[in-house]
N, C-alpha and C positions, 0 to 999 in steps of 0.2 A: 504494500500500500504506500503510494508516493506521498501521502499526506504528511508524513513525519520526516521526509528527507530534506526538505527545505523549509525556510520560514520567510515571511514577508517583513523584512526588517523595517522598511518605511512605515508600514502599518503599525508595527509594534512601537516604534519611537513616537508615533502620533497618538496611539490609543492606549497602550499599556503604561499608564501614567506612573504607577508606583514601581515599575520595574525598568523598562527601557526608556520611558519618557523623561526621567530625571537624570539620565546619563549623558555625558558628552558623546559626540558622534563616534569617537574612536574607542569607547569603553564597551565591554561585553558584560552584561549582568548575569551572574549565576546565583542570584540572591533571592528575591521575592518568590514565594511559592506559587507562581503562575506558570502554566505551560505555554510554550511559544507558538502553538499551532492553532489554525483556524478551527472553529467549533464544528461539531457534526451538523450537516445540512438538515437532518431530521429534527434537530432542536430548533433551528430557525423556522422550519415549517410549522412546528407545534406552536410557537409564539404567534406566527402569522394567523393560524387558525383561531387562536384565542382572540386576536384583534378583530377578526371577521365576526366572531360570536359576540362582540361588544361586551366583554367581561369588565365593565367599568363601574357598575354599582358595587356597594359593599357586598362582600361575600360572607361565607360562614367564618366564625371566629377561628376555628381550629384549622381550616383549610377547605378548599372546594371538595365536594363529595367525590367527584370523579378522580381527583388527585389522591385523596386519602385511600380510596379503593385500591389504586395501583400501588401505593406505598405499602399498604398492609399485605397485599399479595406478595410483594418482594420480601418483606420482613418474615413472613411465614415460610416462604420457599427457600430463600438464601440464608437468612440469619437464624432460622429456627426459633424465632421469637413469635409467640402466638398472639400477635397484636390485632386489635380491632380498631376501628376509627376512633373510639373513645380513648384509646391509649396513645394517640399520636397528635402532635401539634406541629404544623408548619411554622418555621421561624426564619427570620432574616439572617441566615448564615450561622455556621458553627461557632464562630467567635461569640455571637450573641448567646449561644447555648452555654458557653463557658461562663460568661457574665451572669447568666440567669442562675446557674448552679451555685455560684458564690453568693449572689444576692439572696437567694432562697435559703441556702444551707448553712450560712455562717453569720455569727454575730461578732461584734468587736471583742478581741481578746481570745477567740477560739482558734483552733488549729485545723488546717487542711493538710493532709499528707499527700504528696505528689509521688506516685509510684508507677512507672519508673521516672527518675530524673537522669540527666537534664531534660527539659521539656519546652515545648512551644511557649514563648514569653507571656502571652495573655493569661495562661494558667496562673503564673506568679503575680502578674500585675493585678488581676481581678481579685485574688485572695487579699492582696494588700489594700485594694480599693474598698473591700468590705471591712477594713480595719482588723482583719484576722492575720494569722501568722502562717506562712508557708513552711512546711517541714519536708525535707528531701530524702527520698529513699533511692539512692543511685544504682544504676546498672553497674555490674562488675566488668569494667573494660578489659581487665586482665584475664577473664575467663569467659570469652565468647558472649559478652553482654548478658550474663546470667542475672536474673532478678534475685535480689537478696531478700528472701522471705524472712529469715531470722532478723535481719536488720529492720525490715518493715515492722515486725512485732515490737521491736524496741522503740520505734518511732511513735507508737500509740500511747497517748497520755489521757488523763481524765478530761482534758480540754479538746481532744480530737472529735470533730463532728463530721468531717467529709474526707473521703478517700477518692483521689482524682487519678484517672488512668488515661493514657493515650495509647491506643492499640489499633492498627499499626502505629509504631512510635515515631514521632517527629521530635528530634532530628536524626536518630540513628537508623531508622528503618527496621528495627527489631519487631518481630511478630511474637506476641506472647503465646505460649503453648497452653493446652488444656490444664495441665497440672498447676501452672502458675496462676491461671485464672481461677481455678478452684480454690487455691490457697488465698488469693485476694478476697474471694467471696466468703470463705470461712472467717477470715479476720474481720471483715465488715459485719458479719452476723454475730460473732462473739462479742463485739464491742458496740453493737447496734449503731453502725455508721451508715450514713447516706453515701452511695457510690455515684460518681460521675465518670462516664466513659466516652471519650472522643474516638469515634471510629471512621473519621473522615476519609482516611486513606485505604479503606477496605478494597476499593476497586483498583488500586495500584499494587496489588499483591504480585510479587515476582517469584516467590518460592514458598513452599509450605502451605499451611492451612490457616485461614483466619476464622476464629470463633468469637461470637458475641457473648460477653459475660452474662448478659441478661437472659440468655437462652438456657443457662445451666440449671435453673430451678425456679418455681413460682415465687419463692421468697426473694430471690435475687432480682427477678423482674420487677417486683414491687419496691425494692430499695435502690434500684439503679436507674439513674437518668442517663440515657444513651442518646448521643447526637450523631446523625449521619448527614452527609452533604453531597454536593455535586460539583463544587467549584474546581477542584483539583483535577480529577480525571477527565472531566468534560470541558474544562477551560471556560467556565461561565461564572467566574468569580464576581463579575459585575452585576449579576442578577441577585446576589445576596439571598440565597435560598438553601434551606436545610430543613431537617425535621427532628423533633425531640420525641422520644419514646419512653413511656413508663406506664405501669398499671397501678391504679389504686389512689390512695389519699394524696400522695405527692402530686400526681398529675392533676387531680381535681383542684388542688390549691394553686398549682402553677397556671392552670388555665384561667383561674380567677385573676391572678396577677397579670397574666399576659393580655387579657382583654382590656385591662386598664392601661397597659403600656403601648400596645401596637395596634389595637383593634384586630387586624389580621395581616398576614403576609401578602405582599403584592401578587395580584392574580396572574399577571403575565410571567412572573418568575415561577409561579406554581405550574404554569403551562410548560415552561422549559423543563422543569423537574419531571413532569409526567412524560414528556417526550423522551427524556434521557432514560427513564426506567423502561419504557415500552420499546424503544428503538436503539438504545445505546450499546447493545451486545456486540455487533460487528466492530464498532469503534473501539471498544475495550479490548477485544480479541486482537486487534491490530496494534493498539497502543502498548500493551504489556510487553510484547517481544521487543519493540523499539526501546522501551525504558530499560529492559534487561541488557540489551546491547550497549546502551549508553552507560549504564552502571558498570558493566564489565570493562568498557574502555576507560572510564574514569579510574577504576581500581588499578588497571594495568599501568596507566600513566603515573598515578601516585606512587606505585611500587618502584618506579624507576628513580625516585628521588631519595637519596640516602637519608635515613633517619625518620622518614615519614611512614606512619602506619595508619591503616583505615579499616574499621570493622566492615564486614560485608552485609549491606542492607538486604533484608528479605522483602521489603516493600518500600513504597514512597518513591519520589523522584530525587531523593537526597543521598549524598555521601557526606560523611562527617569525619574527615581525617584529623589526626593529631599531628600538629606542626610544632609541638613544644621544643623539639630539638634545636630550633633556631634561636631560642633564648628570648623570644618576645611574648608579650601577652597576646591573647586572641585579638583584642582590639587593635594593637599595634600591627599585627599581621594583616588584618583587613585593610588598614590604612596603607601599609606598604604595598600590598598587591594591587590596590586601586591606583596608587601613584606609579609604581614600577612596571606592573604587568598590564595595567589598564583593564583589570577584571575586578568586578565587585562580588564579594562573597559575604556571608553573614558571620559575625563574630560569635564564637561559641559561648562567650560569657553572657550573651543576651539570653541564653537558655538556662541560666542559673549557674551557681558556682561550680557545679560538676561538669560544665561545658568548657571551662577554661582550658586553654591549650589546643582546642579544636576550632575548626571553622566549618560552616555548613555550605555545601555547594548544591545547587539545583541543576540537574543534568537533563531536564526535559526541554531539549532544544534540538536543532538539526545537527547531524554528525559533523558537518564542516565547521559549524560555529563552536562545537565542543572541542574539536581538534585544535582550532586556533586559540581558544581560551587556555587549554592545557599546555600548548607550546609556550605561551606567554608566562603561565604560572611556573612551569618547570624552569624556564630561563631565569625568572626573577628569583626563585628560591635558591637556585644553584649559585647565584651571585653572593648569597649570604654565607656560603661555605658549609 
């Protein structure tokens, strides 16, 4: 499929405002988690159909009925979560889901445990915005990114209220296995914790199996707020569309809060989501091999640089190499690479203290762009000795 072999750089510099749009003309961004490809035609057609249907009056609070029906079918079939429309709420993006979990689940002075860490920065920022305290349970980088369950147990205190999980994991690409998810669930049950799970990158699985924590038992379904989205795999970040899933009292209370916050999520964005679920299969089947090739190329290029090591991601469009050998902080390295290599990457310290020494690179671009970026990165790092 030729869709992923080239990109329209002029379009990206004009429209991809948070990634390409704020770069100088000679700079390559491997930073913001946006893919560089034109979106599937079937999604465009779905939005156009919604326009023709004049979906302009207020819709249902939780989401349009036809959209919820498709979402629930996918949750039942793919995620093995026995959701009904009452268990789902369409929301404006997964980032909003992170905010909502912290707003709902935390009070000032309470603690939220992030497992695994490092993690996508809004997890940390929204815990702090709720005047609560983030506690980090880091992956073991020296042992294949193993989740430290014993360490997690030591993180729990009488002030812990929320256990936050990102699976597949941003930034390392780790996919948690059944045993790890079951252990997370048991700890939440033993301490009567609310769980939040971000599963945004489920469609960018490269190896292994992705399981939804909420599918493991009825109790975990009731105590887990799970958020799923479309922006990463389908390239529709501008639509700001995702969905929150939970059964029982938490969802009833969240729906009450949401109705006062947003009324409902944009109807055209919901149409894009529906089209992605109904017609996105061929796109994903072509995208995943491309991402796998890009990942493997990035790992190969990084391995050529003495002292650099990088865990092998099982999902996501990211690699998260450790560049500590060069004696700089993560922030200093990102600044150096932008100045010397004219490539923008994300500083590992943005993902919390356990990301220090690393940088995150987004490889979801054309092969020629990726080759040029790594030629520059390799040359710049080798200058450091």
